[in-house]
N, C-alpha and C positions, 0 to 999 in steps of 0.2 A: 504493500500500500504506500509505504514511504517512498519506495523507488519510483512508483507510478507518479506520485506528486512531483518528485524532483524532475522526472522526465518531462512532465507537462510544463513546468516552469522553464526548463531549458528550451523546449520546443517553442514556447510562447515568445522567446526572444529572437528566434530565427525568422528569416524572411517569410517562409511558408506559414509559420505560426502567426505572424502579424497579419499577413494577407487573409488567412482564414478567419482570424478574430474580427478583422474589419468587415469582411463579407457577412459573417454571422450576425454581428451587431447591427449592421445596416438592414439586413433582411428582417431581423426580429423587430427592429423599430418600425419598418414599413408595415409589417403585419399588425403590430399594435395600433399604429395610426389608422390602418384600414378598419380594424374592428371598432375602435372608438368613434371614428368619423361616421361609419355606417350606422352605429347605434344612435349617435346624436341626430342624424337625419331621420332615422326611423322614429325617434322620440318626437320629433317635430310633426311628422305625419300622424302619429298617435294623438298628439294634442289637437291637431286639425280635426280629427274624427271626434274627439271628445267635445270640442266646441260645438260642432254641428248637432251631435246626438244628445248632448247632456248640458253643457254649461249655458249655451245661449237659450235653449228652451226653458231652462229653469230661471234664468234672468227674466225672461218674458212672463213666465208664470208668476213670479214675485210681483211684477208690475201689474199684471191682471188681478192678482189677489187684492192688492191695495185698492185699486180702482173699484173693484166689485164690492168690497166691504164699505168703502166710502159711499158708493152709489146706493147700497142698501140702506145706509143710515139716512141719506137724503130722501130716499123713497119712503122710508118709515115716517119721517117728519111730514112729508107731503101728504101721506095717507091720513095722518092725524089731523092735519089742517083741513082736510076735506070735510071733517065733521061727520059723526054718526058712522054709517057704513060707507067706506071709501068706494070709489069706482073700480070696476074690474080692471081697467087699464093701469091704475095706480097700484093695485094689489099685484097684478102680473109683473109690473116693473120691480117691485120689492122682491117677489119670489124669484124672478129671473136673476136679480143681482145676487141673491143668496146661492142660487144654483151655480152661477158663474164662480162665486167665491169658493164654493165647495169643490168644484172641478179644479180650479187653480191650486187650492190647498192640497188636494189629492196628488196633483202632478208634482208640486214642490216637495211633498213628503216622500214620494216614490224615489226621488233622486237625492234625498238628504243622507249624507254619509258622515259629515262632521258633527261634533257635539254641539257647537254653537247653533247651527241651523236646526238641529233636532229639538233643542230646548226652545227656540223661538216658535217653531211650528207646534210644539206640544202646548205651549201657553196659549197660542191662538186657538187651537182645537178645543182647549178646556174652557176658554172664555166665550167662544161664539155661542154655545147653547144658552149660556146665561144672558147674553145680549138678546137673543131671539125670545127668551122667556119674558124679559122686561117689555119688549115690544108688544108681545101678545097680551100682556097684562094691561098695557096702555090702550091697546086696541079694544079690549073687552070693556074697560071702563069708559072709553070714549063713546062706544055704541050705546051705553046706558046714560050718557050725558053727565058722568061723574067727573069733576075737575081733577080728581086724584090721578087720572090718566096721564096728565101732563108731567106729573112727578115721576111716574114710571118711565116715560119717554126721555125725560132729562137724565134719569139714571142710566138708561140704555145708551144714550148718546155720550154720556160721560165715560162709560166703560169703553165704548168704541173709540172715542177720540183720545182718551187718556191712557189706554193700554193696548187694545187690539191693533189700532192703526199705527201706533208707535212701534210695535213689534213687526208689523208688516213693512214699515219703512226701513227698519233695521235689516229685515230679511232681504229687501231689495238692494240695499247697500252691499250686503255680503255677497249676493249673487253677481252684481255688477262688478264688484272687486275681483271675484274669481274669473269672470269673463275677461277683464283686463289682463290678469296674470297669465291666463292661457294664451291670449293673443300676443303678449310680450314673449312668451316662450316660443311661439311660432316664428316671430320676426327677429329674435335675438341672434347675434352671432355666436355660434358654439365655440367657446373659448378653448376647451380642452382639445377638440379635434384640430382647430386652427393652430393652436400652440404646438401640437405634436407634428403637424405638417411643416411648420416653420423649423422645428427642431430636426426633422428628417432632412430638410434642405441643407441646414447647417452641417449636419452629420455627413451628408453626401460630399459637401465641400471639404470637410476635414478628412474624410476617408479618401477622397481623390488625392489630397496632398500626401497622405501617408503612402498610398499606392505608388504615387510618382516617385517618392524617395526609395521605395523598395523595388520597383520594376523599371524605373526610368522611362515610363510611357506617360506622355502628357495627359492623355484622355483614356479613361476606362469607359468604353461604350455602354456597358451595363449600368454602371453607377450614374452616368450622364442621362441615360434613358429613364432611370428611376427618379432622378431629380426632375426631369421633364414631366413625368406622370404625377409627381407630387405637386408641381406647380399647377397642372391642370386640375387636380383635385381641390387645391386651395382656391383657385379661381372659380370653380364650380360652387363651392360653399359660399363664397362671397356673392356670386351672382344670384344664387337661390335666396340668400338672405335679403339682398336688395330687392329682388322681385317680390318676395313675400311681404316685406315692409311696405313697398309701394302699393300692394294690393290692399293691405289691412289699414294702413295709416291714411285713410281717405276722410276720416272724421265721421263716418257713418255711425260708429259705436257711440261717440260723444253726442252726436245728434239724437240718437235713440234715447240716450240717458236724459238729455235735456227735454225731449218731448214727453218722456214718461213723467218727469218732474212737473212739467207744465200741466199735464192732465191731472196729476195729483193736486196741484195748486187749485185748479178749477173745481175739483170735487170738494176740497176743503172750504173754498169760498161759498159754494152752493149749499153745503151743510150749514155753514154759519148763517146764510141768508134765511133758511127755513127755521132754524132754531130761534132766530130773533123773534119770530111771530109766535112761537110756542111759549117762550119765556114771558113775553108781553110786559117787558120792563123798559128801563132806559136803554136806548140803542147806542149810546156813545161808545162804550167799550167794544161792543160787538161790531160796530161800524169801523172802528180802528182796525180790528182784525180782518174784516172783509176788505177794507181798502188796501191794507198791506199786501194781502194775497193777490188782489186784483192788479195792483200796480206792478208787482213782480211778474204776474202772468202777462200783462200787457207788454212789458219789455221783452219777455221771452218770445211771445208770438211775433213781435215785430222783427226780432233778430233771426228767428228760425224760419218764419214763413212769409214775412213781408206784410205790408199794410193792406194789400188787396186780396188776401187769401180768404177762402170761405170761413176758416176758423176765426180770423181777425174780424170779419164782418159779423159773424154770429156773436163774438165777444162784445162788440160795440152795442149790438141790439140787446144783449143780456144786461149790460151795464145801464143802458137807458131804462129798461124795464125795472131794474133794481131801484133806480132813482125815483121812479113813479111809485113803487111799492113803499119806499121810505117816506115819500111826501104824503101818501095816503095815511100811513100809520101815524105820522106826526100831526095830521089834521083830524085825528080821532075817527078815521074811516077804516076801522080794522077789517071789516068784511072786504072792502075794496083792496086793501093791502094783501089779504089772503088770496083773493081772486087773481091779482096780478102775479103773485108768487107761484100759483099752482096751475093756472089755466094753460092748456096745451094747444092753443091756437092763437093766431094773430101775433101781437107783440108780447105775449105772456112770457114771464121769465123762464118757465119750465120748457117751453118750446125752443126758446133761444139758447138756453143752456144745452138742451138735447142736441141742437145743431152744432154747437161748439164741441161737445164731447164726441159726436160722430166724426167731425172733421179731424180732431186730434187722433182719434182711433185709426182713421184711415191713413194719416201721415205716419203713425207709429208702425202700422203693418207694412207700409211701403219701405220705411227706413229699416225695419227689421229684415226684410228681404235683401236689402242692400248689404247689411252686415253679414248675412249668410253667404251672399254671392261673393263678397270680398274674401271671406275665409276660404271659400271653395277655390277661388282664384289662387290664393296663396298655396293651397294644397296642390293645385296643378303644377305650380312652380317647383314643388318639392318632389314631384313624381319621379321615380327611378333614381333619385339622388342617393338613397341608401345603397342600392345595388351598385350604382356607379362608383361610389367611394370604395366599396369592397373590391370590385373588379380592377379599378385603377391601381390600388395599392397592393393587391395580390400580384398584379402585373409588375409593379415596382420591385417587389421582393424577388420575383422570378428573374427580372432583368439583372438585379444585383448578383444573384447566384450565377446567372449565365455569364456575367461580365468578369466575375472574380475567379470562377473555376478554371478557365484556361490559364490564367496567370499562376494559379496555385499548382496546376499540373506541371508547369515548367520546372518546379523545384522538387517534384515527387518522382 
């Protein structure tokens, strides 16, 4: 054993020993770089699939959940303001919002794997039946003309606004954050594979210098070919990274996020508008909250959609209707204020708000498709890159062996 070790050390100092060691090291480095690069590109493609099948749908489900819950709260308030037995249309709107919320909650729960998301969804699932119970109690008392019904409805709305919607908002932030992280993983430059390829190029240069000293040949064609293949692999990685970044960094995700927030702001303002009339108190504080949401929404609509979009037009009509509602209320015309708030024809606040929400929903769906198309385009740019890295760098390893072996045979 000792003799074998001594022989190995002596052989390592000879020309064939050095040439063999250089060839083996370069070939091994090429193989490692190939495996790491192929794995990195494969991981990007896997993230692309995850975004389309998991992350983006869950971000959309979180947005839908918030809007559906808020819409249900506004519909419950509208139903109460109708007095006695609400119309079938109002009841259908409330039940439809709850159905949509249940569907979005089920979709979000199906994909929940992290503890934070599961805790948020668990709390929403636990509190939603309590909310519907308060609403039904308010409805039953309202049908009998008992004023205690408004207390139940205020309690329901307090639960919705103070806890359920806050959790839904937190869920949306978590899901959008995950979407951004997955997109960053697709567009980011793989540092390990890039670093190994640069290291391989440097090693090829150093190996060529050592071979020059040992063989007196200026160029080893195998090592030179391996360096060329490493350059091609590195350029391929850079090119796919640039292409994927160009596809995803179009602002569609940011636009989707801002549109979702605009739709949420609209729902918050609408809920505030209906609760004003149920509370039947001083409107000053409520109007401050309504105005704050409306002003922010106005700015968002102007920057996102322009001043002549259907959503902006509907928003203006809704704001005008709200002003008429407040004027009626302050002139002690409570019935007129209620009619303005809940009527679904002409210039009623309900019909104008419905037009605004429909326009925002349409824009959200269109922008969502843009997000998915951008991610799909990025995935197309990454197609075959994993296999390409493996083939190129296996070829580099083979070229190194093929270039070094003839020089090694000269000494054997």
